C-alpha positions as CSV (number, residue, x, y, z in Angstrom):
1,M,-26.8,16.6,33.8
2,A,-23.0,16.6,33.3
3,C,-20.5,15.9,30.6
4,W,-17.6,13.4,30.7
5,G,-14.7,13.9,28.3
6,E,-13.1,10.9,26.7
7,D,-11.4,9.5,23.6
8,P,-13.6,10.0,20.6
9,S,-13.2,6.4,19.4
10,H,-14.2,5.0,22.8
11,H,-16.6,2.1,22.4
12,H,-16.9,0.1,25.7
13,T,-20.5,1.2,26.1
14,V,-23.1,0.7,23.4
15,G,-26.5,2.2,22.6
16,T,-27.5,5.7,21.6
17,A,-24.9,8.5,21.6
18,A,-24.9,11.9,23.2
19,Y,-21.5,13.0,22.0
20,C,-20.0,15.8,19.9
21,L,-17.1,14.9,17.7
22,A,-17.4,18.1,15.6
23,F,-16.2,20.5,18.2
24,L,-12.6,19.4,17.5
25,F,-12.3,19.3,13.8
26,K,-15.3,21.1,12.2
27,I,-16.1,24.0,14.5
28,S,-13.7,26.7,15.3
29,R,-14.6,27.0,18.9
30,A,-13.3,24.0,20.7
31,T,-15.9,23.7,23.4
32,S,-18.6,26.2,22.6
33,S,-20.3,23.9,20.1
34,C,-20.9,21.3,22.7
35,P,-24.4,21.6,24.2
36,H,-22.9,21.0,27.6
37,S,-19.8,23.2,27.2
38,T,-19.9,24.6,30.6
39,A,-19.7,21.3,32.3
40,C,-17.2,20.1,29.7
41,D,-14.9,23.1,30.5
42,Q,-14.9,22.0,34.1
43,S,-14.3,18.4,33.4
44,V,-12.0,18.1,30.4
45,R,-8.6,17.5,31.8
46,T,-6.6,15.1,29.6
47,I,-5.0,15.0,26.2
48,H,-7.4,12.3,25.1
49,T,-10.5,14.4,25.7
50,D,-12.3,14.8,22.4
51,T,-15.9,13.8,23.0
52,C,-18.8,14.8,25.3
53,Y,-20.9,12.0,26.8
54,E,-24.1,12.9,28.4
55,F,-25.0,11.6,31.9
56,T,-28.7,10.8,32.8
57,R,-30.4,9.8,35.9
58,E,-32.0,6.4,36.4
59,S,-35.7,6.9,36.7
60,T,-36.0,4.5,39.6
61,S,-32.9,5.0,41.6
62,G,-31.9,8.5,40.7
63,D,-28.3,7.3,40.2
64,L,-26.2,9.0,37.6
65,K,-24.8,6.9,34.7
66,P,-23.3,7.8,31.4
67,A,-25.7,7.7,28.4
68,M,-24.6,4.9,26.1
69,A,-22.1,6.0,23.5
70,A,-22.2,4.8,19.9
71,N,-19.1,3.3,18.5
72,D,-16.7,5.3,16.4
73,P,-17.5,4.5,12.8
74,G,-15.0,2.0,11.5
75,L,-11.4,3.2,12.0
76,A,-12.2,6.9,11.4
77,T,-9.4,8.2,13.7
78,M,-7.3,5.0,13.2
79,A,-5.3,5.8,16.3
80,A,-5.4,6.9,19.9
81,S,-3.8,10.1,20.8
82,A,-0.6,8.6,22.2
83,Y,1.4,5.4,22.0
84,D,-0.1,4.0,25.2
85,P,-3.0,6.3,26.0
86,T,-5.6,5.7,28.8
87,K,-9.3,6.2,29.2
88,G,-11.4,6.1,32.3
89,D,-14.1,4.0,33.9
90,V,-16.5,6.3,35.6
91,E,-17.8,5.5,39.1
92,K,-20.0,7.6,41.4
93,K,-18.6,8.5,44.8
94,V,-20.7,8.8,48.0
95,D,-20.6,12.6,47.7
96,G,-22.2,12.5,44.3
97,T,-19.0,13.2,42.2
98,L,-18.0,11.0,39.3
99,V,-14.4,9.6,39.3
100,E,-12.6,8.6,36.1
101,E,-9.9,6.0,36.7
102,E,-7.4,5.7,33.8
103,R,-7.0,2.5,31.9
104,P,-5.5,1.7,28.4
105,V,-7.2,2.6,25.2
106,A,-6.8,0.3,22.3
107,P,-5.3,2.0,19.2
108,D,-8.1,0.7,17.0
109,Q,-11.8,1.2,17.8
110,F,-14.6,-0.7,16.3
111,D,-18.1,-0.5,15.0
112,E,-19.7,-3.9,14.3
113,R,-21.3,-2.6,11.1
114,F,-17.8,-2.4,9.6
115,E,-16.4,-5.6,10.9
116,T,-14.4,-7.4,8.2
117,T,-16.2,-10.5,6.9
118,K,-14.8,-13.7,5.3
119,H,-16.5,-12.9,2.0
120,E,-15.1,-9.4,2.0
121,V,-11.6,-10.7,2.5
122,W,-11.9,-13.2,-0.4
123,A,-13.4,-10.5,-2.6
124,Y,-10.2,-8.5,-1.8
125,Y,-8.0,-11.5,-2.8
126,S,-10.1,-12.0,-5.9
127,Y,-9.4,-8.5,-7.2
128,Y,-5.7,-9.1,-7.2
129,I,-6.1,-12.2,-9.4
130,G,-7.3,-9.9,-12.1
131,N,-4.9,-7.0,-11.5
132,N,-1.9,-9.4,-12.0
133,G,-0.1,-7.2,-14.5
134,L,-0.5,-9.5,-17.5
135,T,-2.7,-7.0,-19.3
136,L,-1.2,-3.5,-19.0
137,F,2.2,-4.3,-17.4
138,N,3.4,-7.3,-19.4
139,F,1.5,-7.8,-22.7
140,G,0.6,-4.1,-23.2
141,P,4.2,-2.9,-23.3
142,T,5.2,-5.8,-25.5
143,A,2.4,-5.1,-28.0
144,A,3.4,-1.4,-28.1
145,Q,7.1,-2.1,-28.7
146,N,6.3,-4.6,-31.4
147,L,4.3,-2.0,-33.3
148,V,7.1,0.6,-32.9
149,Q,9.7,-1.9,-34.2
150,Q,7.5,-2.9,-37.2
151,Q,6.8,0.8,-38.1
152,A,10.6,1.5,-38.0
153,E,11.2,-1.4,-40.4
154,A,8.3,-0.2,-42.6
155,V,9.7,3.3,-43.1
156,G,13.3,2.2,-43.4
157,A,15.3,-0.9,-43.9
158,A,15.0,-4.1,-41.8
159,D,17.6,-2.8,-39.4
160,N,16.2,0.7,-39.1
161,T,15.6,1.9,-35.5
162,I,14.8,5.5,-36.1
163,L,11.3,7.0,-35.9
164,R,10.0,10.5,-35.6
165,F,8.3,10.9,-32.2
166,A,7.4,14.0,-30.1
167,G,8.9,16.4,-32.6
168,S,12.2,14.7,-33.1
169,D,13.9,11.7,-34.8
170,R,14.5,9.2,-32.1
171,T,15.8,5.6,-31.7
172,I,13.4,2.9,-30.6
173,N,15.2,2.7,-27.2
174,S,14.9,6.5,-26.8
175,I,11.1,6.4,-27.6
176,I,10.6,3.6,-25.0
177,L,12.5,5.6,-22.4
178,L,10.6,8.8,-23.2
179,R,7.3,6.9,-23.1
180,N,8.2,5.5,-19.6
181,G,9.3,9.0,-18.5
182,I,6.0,10.5,-19.5
183,S,4.0,7.8,-17.8
184,F,6.1,8.2,-14.6
185,A,5.7,12.0,-14.5
186,I,1.9,11.7,-14.8
187,Q,1.9,9.0,-12.1
188,I,3.7,11.3,-9.7
189,V,1.1,14.1,-10.1
190,V,-1.9,11.7,-9.9
191,F,-0.5,9.9,-6.9
192,L,0.1,13.1,-5.0
193,I,-3.3,14.5,-5.7
194,L,-5.3,11.3,-5.1
195,G,-3.1,10.2,-2.2
196,S,-3.6,13.5,-0.4
197,F,-7.5,13.2,-0.5
198,A,-8.1,9.4,-0.5
199,D,-7.8,9.1,3.3
200,F,-10.8,11.4,3.9
201,G,-14.5,10.4,3.9
202,T,-16.0,7.3,2.5
203,F,-15.4,7.8,-1.3
204,R,-12.1,5.9,-1.4
205,P,-13.7,2.8,-3.1
206,N,-14.9,5.0,-5.9
207,I,-11.3,5.8,-6.8
208,L,-10.4,2.2,-7.4
209,I,-13.7,1.6,-9.3
210,A,-13.0,4.6,-11.6
211,L,-9.4,3.6,-12.2
212,S,-10.4,0.0,-12.9
213,L,-12.9,1.1,-15.5
214,I,-10.2,3.1,-17.2
215,A,-7.9,0.1,-17.1
216,W,-10.5,-2.3,-18.5
217,G,-11.4,0.2,-21.3
218,I,-7.7,0.3,-22.4
219,G,-7.5,-3.5,-22.2
220,F,-10.3,-3.9,-24.7
221,G,-9.1,-1.0,-26.7
222,W,-6.1,-3.1,-27.8
223,L,-8.5,-5.2,-29.9
224,G,-8.6,-2.2,-32.3
225,V,-4.8,-1.6,-32.3
226,H,-2.7,-4.3,-33.9
227,H,-1.4,-2.8,-37.1
228,E,2.0,-1.1,-37.4
229,E,0.6,2.2,-38.6
230,Q,-1.2,2.4,-35.3
231,W,2.1,2.5,-33.3
232,Q,1.4,6.0,-31.9
233,T,-2.0,4.9,-30.6
234,G,-0.3,1.9,-29.1
235,L,2.1,4.1,-27.3
236,G,-0.8,6.2,-25.9
237,L,-2.6,3.0,-24.7
238,Y,0.6,1.9,-23.1
239,I,1.2,5.2,-21.2
240,V,-2.3,5.5,-19.9
241,G,-2.6,1.8,-19.3
242,L,0.5,1.7,-17.2
243,I,-0.7,4.6,-15.1
244,A,-4.1,3.0,-14.5
245,Y,-2.5,-0.4,-13.6
246,Q,-0.1,1.2,-11.1
247,L,-2.8,3.3,-9.5
248,C,-5.2,0.3,-9.2
249,L,-2.5,-1.8,-7.7
250,T,-1.5,0.9,-5.1
251,Y,-5.0,1.8,-4.0
252,W,-6.1,-1.8,-3.8
253,T,-3.0,-2.6,-1.7
254,A,-3.6,0.4,0.6
255,A,-6.9,-1.1,1.8
256,F,-5.4,-4.2,3.6
257,P,-4.4,-2.5,6.8
258,G,-7.9,-1.3,7.4
259,L,-9.3,-4.7,6.5
260,A,-7.0,-6.4,9.0
261,R,-7.7,-3.9,11.8
262,N,-11.4,-4.3,11.4
263,T,-11.4,-8.1,11.8
264,R,-13.1,-9.9,14.8
265,T,-9.7,-11.0,15.9
266,M,-8.5,-7.5,16.4
267,R,-11.8,-6.4,18.1
268,E,-11.3,-9.2,20.6
269,K,-7.7,-8.3,21.2
270,A,-8.7,-4.6,21.6
271,Q,-11.1,-5.7,24.4
272,Q,-8.4,-7.8,26.0
273,F,-5.9,-4.9,25.9
274,E,-8.4,-2.5,27.4
275,A,-9.2,-5.0,30.1
276,G,-5.5,-5.3,30.9
277,E,-5.2,-8.9,29.8
278,I,-2.6,-8.3,27.2
279,T,0.2,-5.8,26.7
280,R,0.5,-3.2,24.0
281,D,3.4,-5.2,22.4
282,E,1.2,-8.3,22.3
283,Y,-1.6,-6.3,20.7
284,D,0.7,-4.8,18.1
285,H,2.1,-8.2,17.3
286,V,-1.3,-9.6,16.6
287,D,-2.1,-6.6,14.4
288,S,1.1,-7.1,12.5
289,M,0.5,-10.8,12.0
290,K,-3.1,-10.1,10.8
291,R,-1.8,-7.6,8.2
292,N,0.9,-10.2,7.1
293,E,-1.8,-12.8,6.8
294,L,-3.9,-10.7,4.4
295,S,-1.0,-9.5,2.3
296,N,0.7,-12.8,2.0
297,T,-2.5,-14.8,1.3
298,A,-3.5,-12.3,-1.3
299,F,-0.2,-12.8,-3.1
300,H,-0.5,-16.5,-2.9
301,V,-4.1,-16.6,-4.2
302,Q,-3.1,-14.2,-7.0
303,S,-0.2,-16.5,-8.0
304,V,-2.4,-19.6,-8.1
305,G,-5.1,-17.7,-10.1
306,E,-2.5,-16.3,-12.5
307,L,-1.3,-19.9,-13.2
308,V,-4.9,-20.8,-14.3
309,I,-5.0,-17.7,-16.5
310,L,-1.7,-18.5,-18.1
311,A,-2.8,-22.1,-18.8
312,V,-5.8,-20.7,-20.7
313,I,-3.5,-18.2,-22.5
314,V,-1.4,-21.1,-23.8
315,G,-4.5,-22.5,-25.4
316,I,-5.3,-19.2,-26.9
317,I,-1.8,-18.9,-28.4
318,F,-2.1,-22.3,-30.1
319,A,-5.6,-21.5,-31.3
320,L,-4.5,-18.2,-32.9
321,H,-1.3,-19.6,-34.5
322,V,0.7,-16.6,-33.3
323,N,4.0,-18.0,-34.7
324,A,2.5,-18.3,-38.2
325,S,3.0,-14.6,-39.1
326,T,3.7,-11.1,-37.7
327,A,0.1,-10.2,-38.2
328,N,-1.1,-13.2,-36.2
329,N,1.4,-12.4,-33.5
330,N,0.1,-8.8,-33.2
331,W,-3.5,-9.9,-33.2
332,G,-2.7,-12.6,-30.6
333,L,-1.2,-10.1,-28.2
334,S,-4.3,-7.9,-28.5
335,V,-6.5,-10.8,-27.8
336,L,-4.5,-11.9,-24.8
337,I,-4.7,-8.3,-23.3
338,A,-8.5,-8.3,-23.9
339,F,-8.9,-11.8,-22.4
340,A,-7.0,-11.0,-19.3
341,S,-9.0,-7.7,-19.0
342,G,-12.2,-9.7,-19.1
343,V,-11.0,-12.0,-16.4
344,W,-10.0,-8.9,-14.4
345,I,-13.6,-7.6,-14.6
346,I,-15.1,-10.9,-13.5
347,V,-12.9,-11.3,-10.4
348,A,-13.0,-7.6,-9.5
349,I,-16.7,-7.0,-9.3
350,P,-17.3,-8.9,-6.0
351,W,-14.8,-6.5,-4.3
352,F,-16.7,-3.5,-5.5
353,F,-20.0,-4.8,-4.0
354,L,-18.6,-6.4,-0.8
355,E,-16.1,-3.8,0.4
356,K,-17.6,-1.9,3.3
357,R,-17.4,1.8,3.0
358,R,-15.6,2.5,6.2
359,P,-15.2,6.1,7.2
360,G,-11.8,7.7,6.8
361,Q,-10.5,10.7,8.5
362,D,-12.6,13.7,9.1
363,P,-11.0,16.5,7.0
364,G,-12.1,19.1,9.6
365,M,-12.1,21.7,6.8
366,N,-12.8,22.1,3.1
367,I,-11.7,18.8,1.7
368,V,-9.6,20.4,-1.1
369,L,-7.7,22.4,1.6
370,A,-7.5,19.4,3.8
371,G,-5.8,17.3,1.1
372,F,-3.1,19.8,0.3
373,W,-2.7,20.6,4.0
374,Q,-2.2,16.9,4.8
375,L,0.4,16.6,1.9
376,Y,2.3,19.6,3.3
377,R,2.2,18.1,6.8
378,A,3.5,14.8,5.5
379,F,6.5,16.3,3.8
380,K,7.2,18.6,6.7
381,E,6.9,15.9,9.4
382,I,8.6,13.1,7.6
383,W,11.8,14.2,9.3
384,Q,10.1,13.4,12.6
385,L,9.1,10.0,11.4
386,R,12.7,8.8,11.4
387,Q,12.0,5.1,11.1
388,S,9.6,5.7,8.2
389,L,12.3,7.8,6.6
390,F,15.0,5.1,7.1
391,Y,12.7,2.5,5.6
392,L,11.9,4.8,2.7
393,I,15.7,5.1,2.0
394,G,16.2,1.3,2.3
395,Y,13.1,0.6,0.2
396,F,14.4,2.9,-2.5
397,L,17.9,1.4,-2.6
398,L,16.8,-2.2,-2.4
399,G,14.0,-1.6,-4.9
400,D,16.5,0.0,-7.3
401,S,18.8,-2.9,-6.9
402,L,16.1,-5.5,-7.5
403,N,14.5,-3.7,-10.5
404,T,17.9,-3.2,-12.2
405,T,19.0,-6.8,-11.4
406,V,15.9,-8.1,-13.2
407,T,16.6,-5.9,-16.2
408,V,20.3,-6.9,-16.4
409,I,19.4,-10.6,-16.1
410,A,16.8,-10.3,-18.8
411,T,19.4,-8.7,-21.1
412,L,21.8,-11.6,-20.5
413,Q,19.0,-14.1,-21.1
414,Y,18.3,-12.7,-24.6
415,E,22.0,-13.2,-25.4
416,I,21.7,-16.9,-24.4
417,V,18.6,-17.8,-26.3
418,N,15.7,-16.1,-28.1
419,Y,12.4,-17.5,-26.9
420,N,9.2,-17.4,-28.8
421,T,5.9,-16.4,-27.3
422,L,5.1,-19.9,-26.2
423,E,8.4,-20.6,-24.5
424,L,8.3,-17.3,-22.7
425,T,4.9,-18.2,-21.4
426,Y,6.3,-21.5,-20.1
427,L,9.1,-19.7,-18.4
428,L,6.5,-17.3,-16.8
429,I,4.5,-20.3,-15.6
430,V,7.6,-21.8,-13.9
431,G,8.2,-18.4,-12.2
432,I,4.6,-17.9,-11.1
433,A,4.4,-21.5,-9.7
434,A,7.6,-21.0,-7.7
435,Q,6.2,-17.6,-6.5
436,A,3.1,-19.3,-5.2
437,V,5.2,-21.9,-3.4
438,G,7.6,-19.3,-2.1
439,I,5.1,-17.0,-0.4
440,F,3.1,-19.9,0.9
441,A,6.2,-21.4,2.6
442,L,7.5,-18.1,4.0
443,W,4.1,-17.2,5.4
444,N,3.7,-20.5,7.1
445,I,7.2,-20.3,8.6
446,Q,6.4,-16.8,9.8
447,K,3.1,-18.0,11.3
448,R,4.6,-21.1,12.9
449,F,7.4,-19.2,14.7
450,Q,5.5,-15.9,15.1
451,L,8.3,-14.0,13.3
452,P,8.0,-10.2,12.9
453,T,7.6,-8.6,9.5
454,K,11.0,-7.1,9.5
455,T,12.6,-10.5,10.0
456,M,10.8,-11.9,6.9
457,F,11.7,-8.8,4.9
458,N,15.3,-9.2,5.8
459,A,15.2,-12.8,4.7
460,V,13.9,-11.7,1.3
461,A,16.7,-9.1,1.1
462,V,19.3,-11.8,1.6
463,G,17.7,-13.6,-1.4
464,I,18.2,-10.4,-3.5
465,I,21.9,-10.3,-2.4
466,L,22.4,-13.9,-3.4
467,L,20.9,-13.2,-6.8
468,D,23.3,-10.4,-7.4
469,G,26.2,-12.5,-6.0
470,W,25.4,-15.2,-8.5
471,G,25.5,-12.7,-11.4
472,M,28.7,-11.1,-10.1
473,I,30.4,-14.5,-10.4
474,G,29.7,-14.3,-14.1
475,I,32.0,-11.4,-14.5
476,W,35.0,-13.7,-13.9
477,T,33.8,-17.0,-15.5
478,N,31.5,-18.2,-18.3
479,R,30.9,-21.5,-16.6
480,F,28.0,-20.0,-14.7
481,G,26.6,-16.6,-13.6
482,S,23.8,-16.1,-16.1
483,H,25.6,-17.5,-19.1
484,N,23.8,-20.9,-19.7
485,K,20.3,-21.8,-20.8
486,W,19.8,-24.0,-17.8
487,E,20.4,-21.0,-15.6
488,V,17.4,-19.2,-17.1
489,W,15.1,-21.9,-15.7
490,V,17.0,-22.0,-12.4
491,Y,16.7,-18.2,-12.1
492,Q,12.9,-18.3,-12.6
493,A,12.6,-20.9,-9.8
494,F,14.9,-19.1,-7.4
495,Y,13.4,-15.7,-8.2
496,G,9.9,-17.0,-7.5
497,L,10.8,-18.9,-4.3
498,F,13.0,-16.4,-2.6
499,V,12.8,-13.0,-4.2
500,C,9.1,-12.5,-5.3
501,P,7.9,-12.4,-1.7
502,W,9.5,-9.0,-1.7
503,Y,6.3,-7.7,-3.4
504,S,4.3,-8.8,-0.4
505,Y,6.6,-8.2,2.6
506,S,7.8,-4.8,1.3
507,Q,4.1,-3.6,1.3
508,T,3.5,-5.0,4.8
509,M,6.6,-3.1,6.0
510,I,5.1,0.1,4.5
511,S,2.1,-0.5,6.7
512,E,4.3,-1.0,9.7
513,V,5.8,2.5,9.3
514,T,2.6,4.3,8.2
515,P,0.6,6.3,10.8
516,R,-2.9,4.9,11.2
517,G,-5.4,6.6,8.9
518,K,-2.7,7.8,6.5
519,E,-2.5,4.6,4.4
520,F,-3.5,5.9,1.0
521,L,-1.2,8.9,1.3
522,F,1.9,6.9,2.4
523,F,1.3,4.1,0.0
524,S,1.2,6.8,-2.8
525,L,4.4,8.3,-1.6
526,F,6.2,4.9,-1.4
527,S,4.8,4.0,-4.9
528,I,6.4,7.2,-6.3
529,I,9.7,6.2,-4.7
530,G,9.4,2.7,-6.1
531,K,8.8,4.0,-9.6
532,T,11.8,6.4,-9.3
533,S,14.0,3.5,-8.4
534,S,13.1,1.6,-11.6
535,F,14.7,4.4,-13.7
536,I,18.0,5.3,-11.9
537,G,19.6,1.9,-11.6
538,P,19.1,0.9,-15.3
539,F,20.7,4.2,-16.4
540,L,23.7,3.7,-14.2
541,S,24.0,0.0,-15.3
542,S,23.9,1.1,-18.9
543,A,26.8,3.5,-18.3
544,I,28.8,0.7,-16.6
545,I,28.3,-1.7,-19.5
546,D,29.3,1.0,-22.0
547,D,32.5,1.7,-20.0
548,T,33.5,-2.0,-19.5
549,G,32.0,-3.7,-22.5
550,N,30.9,-6.6,-20.2
551,N,27.1,-7.0,-19.8
552,S,27.7,-8.7,-16.4
553,S,29.8,-5.8,-14.9
554,P,26.7,-4.0,-13.4
555,F,26.6,-6.8,-10.8
556,Y,29.5,-5.2,-9.0
557,F,27.4,-2.1,-8.4
558,L,24.2,-4.1,-7.8
559,F,25.8,-6.4,-5.2
560,A,27.2,-3.5,-3.3
561,L,23.9,-1.6,-3.5
562,S,21.9,-4.6,-2.2
563,V,24.3,-5.1,0.7
564,A,24.2,-1.4,1.6
565,S,20.4,-1.2,1.6
566,F,20.2,-4.4,3.6
567,L,22.4,-2.9,6.3
568,V,20.4,0.3,6.4
569,L,17.2,-1.7,6.9
570,L,18.8,-4.1,9.4
571,F,20.3,-1.5,11.7
572,F,18.3,1.7,11.3
573,V,14.7,0.6,11.0
574,D,13.0,-0.1,14.4
575,V,9.3,-0.9,14.0
576,K,8.6,-0.4,17.7
577,K,10.2,3.0,17.7
578,S,8.2,3.8,14.5
579,R,4.9,3.2,16.4
580,V,5.9,5.8,19.0
581,E,6.9,8.2,16.2
582,Q,3.6,7.6,14.4
583,A,1.5,8.3,17.5
584,A,3.5,11.6,18.1
585,F,3.0,12.5,14.5
586,L,-0.8,12.1,14.7
587,E,-1.0,14.1,18.0
588,R,1.0,16.9,16.5
589,E,-1.3,16.9,13.4
590,R,-4.4,16.9,15.7
591,V,-3.1,20.0,17.6
592,A,-2.0,21.8,14.4
593,K,-5.4,21.2,12.8
594,M,-7.2,22.5,15.9
595,K,-5.1,25.7,15.9
596,M,-5.6,26.2,12.2
597,I,-9.4,26.0,12.3
598,G,-9.5,28.4,15.3
599,G,-9.2,26.3,18.3
600,G,-5.6,27.2,19.3
601,D,-6.3,28.0,22.9
602,S,-8.2,24.8,23.4
603,A,-5.5,22.9,21.6
604,S,-3.0,24.2,24.2
605,S,-5.2,23.1,27.0
606,F,-5.5,19.6,25.5
607,E,-1.7,19.4,25.2
608,T,-0.8,20.7,28.7
609,G,-3.8,19.5,30.6
610,S,-5.1,21.1,33.8
611,G,-5.7,18.1,36.0
612,S,-3.4,16.1,38.0
613,G,-2.9,12.5,39.0
614,N,-4.9,9.6,37.5
615,E,-8.3,10.7,38.7
616,Q,-10.5,13.6,37.6
617,E,-13.7,14.7,39.2
618,M,-16.7,15.6,37.1
619,K,-19.4,17.2,39.2
620,T,-23.1,16.8,38.4
């Protein structure tokens, strides 16, 4: 009996397994835990050697053959050890030795139990219909701010804007900013903690379930909060609700790369790659297109579903006569939040039952230590992931520009006309309808011409630049440039068609620069950066307005910021180079983990290797 070392995610043979994954990540001795360690010591020669496969003799012929190896569960390792690694076919020579001839290893390995199904994909889309932001991101903040404004008027005159909050007398704007700051600070802590652990084991779906339950509870809690004296409770619901919404959105989004890479299409492409029928670039292109398909289709389905929800909301608004009185308006907002939360529950439940619990990374140590260790490694090694870092910078700058642009345009719109709840809903419907058309059109163009993610992302960035350019024209003239009522409707259509796809393509770009198996950690980090960008730009724009007295003047700054971030993304982010950096990052982490748990000597042997050429002999 002899052992054959090979990549742990190898799956080209099927049947019962006689392998030992634990000797790398769970046991301090790199080879002693393998029942065939002596033979393994003699045969292990390559950097991709992580698993022992047992060889048995045919009962009739006496020939040696490898015992069938079980597939790696799901995408546990999520990557091979190098950018274009190899693994071997084993053949027996006349003299009885076994020869391994190297051939490519697909970066994703598959277990048919975890293959993505059509129902699972549609359940994934369905969840997004509910988590559309209407509840805790749109109506929740509006309801909270209404109560704060009404309480200020109740304790003072009609124009009073001062309330005592958090131990001090503050203006309403100050209270809102402080509220956002508290929410953001808590989000950073929670993202860092959950993000560092969520990539391990199989409990990841439980995180989204727990967060969704919290979000739904807050949504229905608004039914009891609609009087002005409950303004502090409303602020509390807003803070926790915004945290729950953002966490739900991030950890739902982080699942799509794993879904895409477990599809039958990717399994077939992996087989073709290992057979030498397609190149690594062709494999990576199919992988990227599959991720784009899931991300863009989810955004389109969510947009269409949200239109239906908004249509029902219009009926609720009429039924509750929200314009009849302040009390009716307050109650109407609470009802809308609860209604949208109820829809969220209905459309989310299928995902909770149909999502397959695919294994994540093996922590290789106490999971608490593993989480903090992974976080430490990510911050330390981000400087080696240069393409990821460049995208992080561009993402921050362009996100800052976009968030601030939307805020400035909203301010200008309120100067043009004050819309009631019904008119604002109609505007929202126009924007969402344009959004559905926009992402559908861009995805079909991408699919038709097989365009890479970065090309589509750059196209959306151009849309943001044009939006800022239009606003900048308004600095010099009042004829157009966000000064007219008709421009409000044009803005909604343009924003939906050409800018809203940012929310899909920016997430797919994150997946392009994220090492396999680190999705939840990296999506958490990018979410933190995204939230940071929503604060800095508005503060700078406010200072510019105070200095110039012109509400359109921030567009100078925003146009320049958009152009600068576009140039960073255009010239400095190389997706192909990023894949090489990601593979090197994962290999360095593997070796570092082995050394930390006591396998330092073995780690060195795995790095340097002791064999030569493309063949290795494993004696019986």
